[in-house]
N, C-alpha and C positions, 0 to 999 in steps of 0.2 A: 538575617542578612539578606540583602536583595540579590536575586539570582543574576548570573551573568547574561546581560542582554544580548551579547554577541552570539549566543547559542540559539536565539529565537529564530524561527523559520522566516523566510522571505515570501512565503506563500500567502494568499488571502485567507482570512479567518477572523476569529473573535478572540479578543484578549480580555482577561479578567484580573483586575487589581484587588488584592486581599490584604487584610491585616491579620492579626492572630485569631480573631473571632468572627469576622464577617467579610462579605464581599463589599468592596467600596465602590467599584465602578466597572461597567461592562461596555466595551466598545468594539467596533468592527474596523477592518483595515484591508486595503488592497494588498499592502505589503506589511505584514505583522512587525517585522524587525524595524523597518523604517518608522512606522507609526509609533511604536512603543518608545523607541530611542528619542523621538522628537519631544517627548515630555521633559526629558532631562537636558536636551540640547537647548531648548527654548524656555527654560524654567523661569527666567527673569521676566519674560513677556506674558506669562500666564497670570490669570486673575488670582486674587488672594485665596479663594476657596479651593482652587485647583492646586496651588502650592501646598496648602495644608493637607490636601488629600495625598499628594505625593510623599509628604513627610511621614505619612502613616503606613505606606505600603511596605509589607514584609515579604510578599510572595506574588509572583505573576504566573498565571496559567494561560495557555493558549489552546484553541481548538482550530485546527486547520480545516478549511473547506475547499470544495472543488473550484469555486469561483466567487466573485464579489457579491453576486446576487444571493448565494447561499449564506454568505457571511451576514448580509443585511437581515435576512429572515431569521437566522439563528440568533442574532443579537436581539431582535424583537422578542423572540420566545423566551430567552434567558432573562431579559429585563422584566418581562411580565411575571416570571416565576419568582425571581429573587428580589426585585424592587430595590436595587442598591441605593444607598443614601445620596450618592453623587450623580446619579442618572436622573434625567428629566422623565417623569412617569406620565405618559399620555393617558389621562382618565377616559376621555371620549375616543377610544381607540377604534378606528374603522378597519384596522388590520389590512389584509390584502384581498384582492378580488378573486372570486371563484366563478366558474361556469356551472350552473345547476341544471340538471336534466331530471325531470320528475319521472318516477317509475310507478308501476302498479296502477296506472291510469290508462283509460282508453286512448287518450290523445295527449301524450307527453308534451311538456313545454320546455323551452330552452331560455334561461334567464341568467342574469349576472347578479351575484349576491356578494356581500362583504364577509359573511361568516357562515360556515357549514352548520346545519342543524342536525337533522336526523338522516343517517345514511340508509335507513330502512325504506324510506319513501322517496329518496332522491339519490342521484349519483352526482358527485362533485369532481371537477377537474381544476387543477391549479396547485398552489396559488400563483397569480400573475401580478407583477408589479405595476404594469401599465394597463389601466382600465380602458384608456383610449385605444390601445392596440387591440384589445379584445373586441370592442365595438366595431372597429374597422374590419377585423377578421370575420366576425359573425355576420356583419352586413354582406361581406363577400360570399359567405356560405349561403345566405338567404337567396342569392340569385340562382344558385344551383340546387340547393336543398331548401325549399320553402317550408319553414317550420312555424309552429305556434308559439307565441310569447305570452299570451293572456292566460292567467290562472283560471279565470271563470268565463263561462260562455256568455254570449250576448245575442240579442235578437237582431242586432245590426252589425254588418261586417265592419272591421276596423280599416284603418288607412293601409296597413300592410297587405290586406286582401286586394284592395283596388290597385296596389302597386305590383301585384302578382308575386308577392314575397311570402304569402301564406295561403294554404289551401282553405283556411277558415273552417275546419271541421266542426267547431263549436256552434256555428250558426246553422249548419245543416246537419244537426245531430240525427234527426230521424232519417234523412236521406243517407247519411253515412252509415247508420246502423244497418240499413237495408242493403247497402253496397259494401260487401266484405272486401272487394278489390280495393276500394278507396282506403279502408283501414289498413290493409296489408301494405299498400304503397306508402302510406304515411309512416308506418313503423320501419320500413326500409330506409326512409329518409333519416329517421332518428338513429338507426344503426350505423348509417354512413357517417353521420356527424360524430357519433361516439368513436368510430374507428379513427377518424381524423384527430380527435382530441387525445386519443391514446398514442398518437405519434405516427399512424399509418396515413401519411399525407400524399403518398406517391400517386395514387389513382386520381385524387382530386387535383393535384398539381398538373398531371398530364392533361386532364380535361381543360384546366384553365389555360395552359400553354397552347392547346389546340384552338381554343376560342380566340386567344390573342393573335396567333398566327393567321387564323382565318380572317379576322377583322382587318389585319394589316394587308393581307393579299387582296382584300376588297377595297383597299384604300380608305377604310373607316378608321382613321388614325385616332380619333377621339375615343372610340370604343376600344381600340387596341390598348390605348394608354390606361383606360379603366381596368382592363384585364391585367395589365402589367402591375398596377397598384394592388390589385386583389391577390396576385401571386406573392408579392412582397408581404402583404398583410397575413396571408395564410402561413408563410414561413415564420413570421413573427409570433404566430399563435402557439407554437410549441412551448410547453411549460419551461420556464427558465430554471427550474430545479424540481427534482423529484426525490431527493434523498434526505433532505432535512425534515420535510413535512409529508406525511402520507395521507391518502384519501380516507382510509379507514382508521377509526380510533382504536388502535391496537395497543397491546402491552407486550413489548419486545425488548430483548437485549441483543445487540449486534456486537460480536466479539471477534477481533482479529489478532493474530499472533505473528510477530516478525522475529525471525531467528538472528542471532549474532554469535556464530560458532567461534569467532575469534576470542570472545570474552566469556564463552560458555553461559549464555543467557538468552532469554526470550522476552521481548517487550510485548505487553498485552494492553490493548485499548478496548474498553467496554463502553459502548454508547447506550444510554438508557432511554428507551422510547416509551412514552406513556401518552395515551390519548392521541396517538399518531404523531407526536412531536418529540424530537430529540431534546431532552431537558437537562441531561447531565452527562459528563464524561469522567470515567475512572481509568487510571493507568497503573500498571504494575510491572515489576521486573521479576522474572522467574530465573533462578540460577540452577546450576548442575543439570543442564538440559542437553548437553552436547550430543549424547549418544541415544537420546530418546526420540521416537517418532512423533510427528506432530499430533496424530490422534491420541497418543499417550499423554502428551503435554496438555492437550485440551482436557482430557479426562481428569488429570491431576488438578488443573486449575478449577474446573467446574466443581469438583467435590470439595475443595478447600474453600472456595469463595461462597458458594450457595448454601453451605451448611450454616453460615452466619449472616447471610444477606437478609436485611429486614423487609425489602420490597421485592418480591419474586415476580418475574414476568410469566406470561402464558406461553411464550415462544422464545427460544434462544437460537439466533442466527449465527452459524459457524462456517468457516471455510472448509472444514473436513468433518466427516462423521467420526465422532470420538469413540474411543474404546470403552467408554462408560455408557450403559444403556439408559434410555429415557426413563424406564420404570425404576431403575436403581436410584437415579437422581430424584425422581418424584417421591419415592419412598422416604428418602432422607429429608427432603424439603417439606413433605406433607401437602404438596400442591402438585396437580398434574401439569407437567412441563413437557413441551414438544421441542424436538430439534429440527431445524431445517438447514439444508446445505444448498443454497441457490447457485445456479450457474449463470443466470442472467436476470434482468428485471430490477425492480426497486430494491429488493432485499440484497441483491448483489452490489448495488450502488452503496447501500449502507455499509456493507463489509469493506468496500473499497475506501470509503471515507474513514472508517475505523483503522484500516491498514495504513493509510496516509498519516494519521495521527500517531500510530504506533512507531512508524519510521522516524517521525520528528522527535518523539519521546526518547527513542533509542539514541539519537544524535545528541540530544540535550543532556542525557544522563551519563554520557561518557566523560571521563576525566579530561582536563584541559589538553593534554598532549595528543588526545585523539582528534582534536580539531586542527592538528598540524596539516597544512596544505603545502605541497611541494611548490617552491618558487623557482624562478628562472636562474637565480644565482645564489648559491649557498657557500660561496668561496670562503667568506670570513668564518662561517661556522665549521666548515671542513678543516680550516686551518687550526681551529681550536681543538677539534678531534685529533688531528695529527699530534698536537702537543700533549693532550691528555692521555692518549693511547700509546705515546712514544713510538709513533710510526715514522718510517724513513722518508716518506713522501706524503703529500696531500692525497687523501683517499677519494679520487675522482670516480673510480668504479668500485662499488661495494656489492658483494654477493652475500646472500643470506640463505641458510638451509634449515628445513624443518621436516620432521617425520610425523606421519599420521597413520594410526591403525587402532583397531580394537582387539586387544589380546592376541595380536599377531595376525588377525584376519585382514585380507586385502591391504597389506601395508604399502604405502606410497610415500614419496618425498617430493619436496618442492625446492626450486632454486629461483630466487627473485634477484633482479639486478637493478641497482640505482646508479645513475650516472649524474654526477654533480647534484645530488640530492633529489633527482627526479626519477620516477619509475620508468624503466625501459622495458615495457611489457612485451615487446617483440623478441626480447632476449630471455624471457622467463623460460624455465624448463621444468618438466615434471618427470618423475621416475617411478616405475613399478619395481618394488623390491623383488629380486630374482633368486638370491642365494641364501637368504636368512629364513629359517623356519621358527615359528613361535614368536613370542613377544620379547624382542631384544633390540631396543632402540640404539644401543651402543654399536652393535654389529651392523645395523641398518645404515647409520650415518657413515660408517666406515665404507660400506659398499658404494654408497652414493658418491662420496668424495673420490673414491678410486675411479669410478666410471666417468665422473665429470673431468677430472684432471688427466684422464687418458687422452681427452681431446686436446689438452694443453701440450702433451708430449707425443702426439700422434707421429709415427715415423713417416718420413716423406717418401712417397712412392711415385707421385706425379706432381710436377711443379705447379701446374695450373690448378689441379684439384686441391692441393694443400693450401692454396690461398683462399679457398672458400671458407665461410663461417662454419659449415657443417664439419669440416676437418679440424680446424683449430679455433677454439673459443678464446677471446681476449683474456689476458691475465688480469685478475682483479688486484686492486690496491689494498683491499681489506676483505677478509672473510669473517662473517658472523655466524656462529652456530646457535640455534635456538635451544638453550638448555644450560646445564651447569658444568661442574667439574668432570663428571663421567663422560658426557658427550665431547667435551674439549679434549680429554685424554684419548678417546678413540680417534678424533680428527688428527691429533698430533702424530699418532702412529702412522697415519697415511702420509703426513708430511715427511717423516723419516724414510718411509719406504720409497717415496717418489722423489726425494731430495728437493722438496719445495722450500722456498724461503719467503713465501707470501705471509704478511702479517695476519694473525688469526686471533679472535676473541670469542668468548661465549657470553650470552646475555640471558640470565635466568629471570623468569617473569615475576615470580612471587614478590620479591623484594627489589626487583630491578638491579640485581647484582651483576657486575661486569667482571669476568675473570680473564686476566691477562697471563700468558705463559712467560716464563723466564727464557731469554734467548742466550744460547751459548754456541759459539762457532757457527753462527748463521742458521741454527735450528732451534725451534721452540722446545722447551723442556718444562718439567715440573720442578719446584713448586709453583703454584699459581698465585698471582697477586689479586686481591679483591679491590676493585675500583668502584667508587661511588661518584656519580655526577649529581650536581644539585638539581632537586626536583623543580620542574617548571622551566628549565633552560632549553633553548632550541636544540642544542647539540644532543641532549638526552631525548628530546621529542623525535629527532630524526632516527636515532637508533631504535626507539620503540616502534615507530611507524614502519620501519623496514622489517623488524622482527615480526610484527603482527601481519604485515602483508604476506610474508612467507607462510605464516600459519594459515591465513585465509586461503591462499592458493593451494596449500596442501589439503585442507579440509574439503575444498571445492572438488579437487580431483578424487579424493577418497569417496565422496558421496556419489560422484558420477560413476566411478568404477563399481561401487557397491550396488547401486541401482541397476547398472547394466548386467552385472553378474546374476542378479536375482530374477529380473523380468524375463530373460530368454528361457530360463529353466522352467518356467511355469506358463506365462501368458503366451509366449511365442510358439509354444507347442500345441496350442488350442486353435483349431481351424475356426475362422470367423472373427478372431480378435486381432484386428490390424492396428496400425500406428495410431489412428484417431481414437479408437475405443480405448486403447492402452493409455493414451495420454489423458483421456477423460477419467479413467479409473484412478490413476495416480493423483489427478487433480482433486478428486472428491475424497478419496480414502487415504491419501497421504503416502502409503508405502504398501509393499506386498502383504505385510501382516494385516493392515487395515482392510485390504481387499479380501483376504481369506476370512476375516471375522465378520464381513458384511453379511446381512441377511439376504434371502432371495428377493424380498420386496425392495430392498435397496439396490440390488444388482439389476433387476429386471428392466427398469427404465433405460438402462444403458445397453445391456446385452440382449434383452428379450428373454422370454421364458425358456425357449429351447436352448439357447446358448448358455443361459444360467445353469440349466441342468447339466450340460456338457462340462461346464466349469467345475461343478460339484463332483462329477465323475473322475475328473483329472486329479482332484485333491487326494 
């Protein structure tokens, strides 16, 4: 069955059409959703072979990229690898352009090539889509940094020498060998070019701007115009992508993890990099992860995946240092594997790309009701809810409550508010549980509702003050409790104590059961009525969305409170560990447990040796 196209991302990227056994077609798109949809919208205008291809499609995969350029390059890589039946395969492929700087030679050369060969004898930069832009930019560099372009020497100077764009060391080999200063100066030129190609163009740009401004001040407008053009060319020289193709022919896996605590799962995207190219993408959903740290989640995934993986990388790029050691994984796999946790650079870009795809996969894997988007007017749907829930009025204001804790530790609760089907986030409230000890969700929901509706019944002491939102919160038209009969019973006891007549229901997540109390003399009572709404209806989608928003908000507050309670007790008591270092530690190691388990070698780059030793003494 064909996947729902409505769930496809609108980002740039590559789409892959498949049948049961093979890849049929690989394409690129500036907007994946729009491009994929166009095949079915314009099917009558397609050629016969395209219509036949569409009839065979059983699955669509997408790989999100940072921009359209990355999509173009990734498409080229995947077509070369898989050679789909419905793609045009370019046999005489010139690929993309690279800048090559020879190494391990006395007089390095700078040239443009179509395909990298050996990284031992040369350094490559790119790929670049526009060869013309490279020529313009390198020509501009030659005016400032005269470099050699000829691979072999000659007895006669070349044209570049007479144009003062090359020092022509190959002609004056004997003189150059005697003059070490000339050789040193030339290598400084090459190093400057390498710095620019690595992205450090600031110094060169400043020099170009000075030249342009000086020429303009001297009324040499033609010269100033040339310098202006060179500035534009130098800016265009920056590589258009660095995350899809790498300079070194490495064997890596880049893995990102994206949490979804609302649904107790983590999305994983693994980008397989071989010979420096991203050649495949694998995606997974991990469940029962809500209360595990990210380093532990990483360790669990690594041990499960790599014990059966047929093609092992030499390096695994991760967002956090896992609780599983490199040696343990290497022993299981039978191959030496290293972990790296980059903070910046090309490896970090690979992780960012993987994370982007994991987010998209998480969205696409959610059930249809998760795609619900609040609209401006849900009056008709709210009217249906009024009828189905036997409410006295249309529920324009809906409040939902949820509890979050682990075995009674750091218990918190959330209150979310929806007005006419739209989240009113400025009216959300969060509660720290104050009176309940241990794990007792029923007592906790009771405490929260008493505290909330105390605002509803706040005694008037000052007329002006009582009109403020802080004193009196608006009365809801419907209250939803995240839970089942037990939670609803606790809530009803509050209704009786405070003499509330507000409609209330409970929504249990597992089977999406809705429990309605029996109303007698204006008060909710047991027994409860089980209500089922048809799956896929907008009215059920709204209730599910509100319930999960309350759950998300509660989990978010719990995590914040949990992290805050842990970090001051250890990190804030150590002199020298300020906010920046603390932030970096949590970013790399995930949580306080990951920081404690880190080795001295892992901590030293962040803390330094002396502070690492202090940290150990505090443990």
